C-alpha positions, 0 to 999 in steps of 0.5 A: 837179307833173305832169299826173296830180297836177294832174288828181287835185288838180282832181278832189279839189277838185270832189268836196270842193266838191260835198260841202261847198258848195251854189250860189246864183245870182242875176240882178242888175241891172247897176247893183246888181252894180256897187255890190256888186262895188265894195264887196266889192273895197274891203272885201277880201271875196268876194261869197259871203261878203258875200251870206251875212253880209247874209242872216244879218244880215237873218234875225237882225234880223228885217228885213221886206221887205214895207214 
């Protein structure tokens, strides 16, 4: 793979991601991050997948955060 092909691949991925994904950013306390990071590593899942599944679970099960 030459430099031109690599550049085009990178540009393609950026364009694809821009069209198909949204970013979600959160500032998390170090202790909480460690818990999430370790869990994701142990389960072999990405943090993005973990966050999406947790959010969907809370929404689908009417989890109330006011309690």
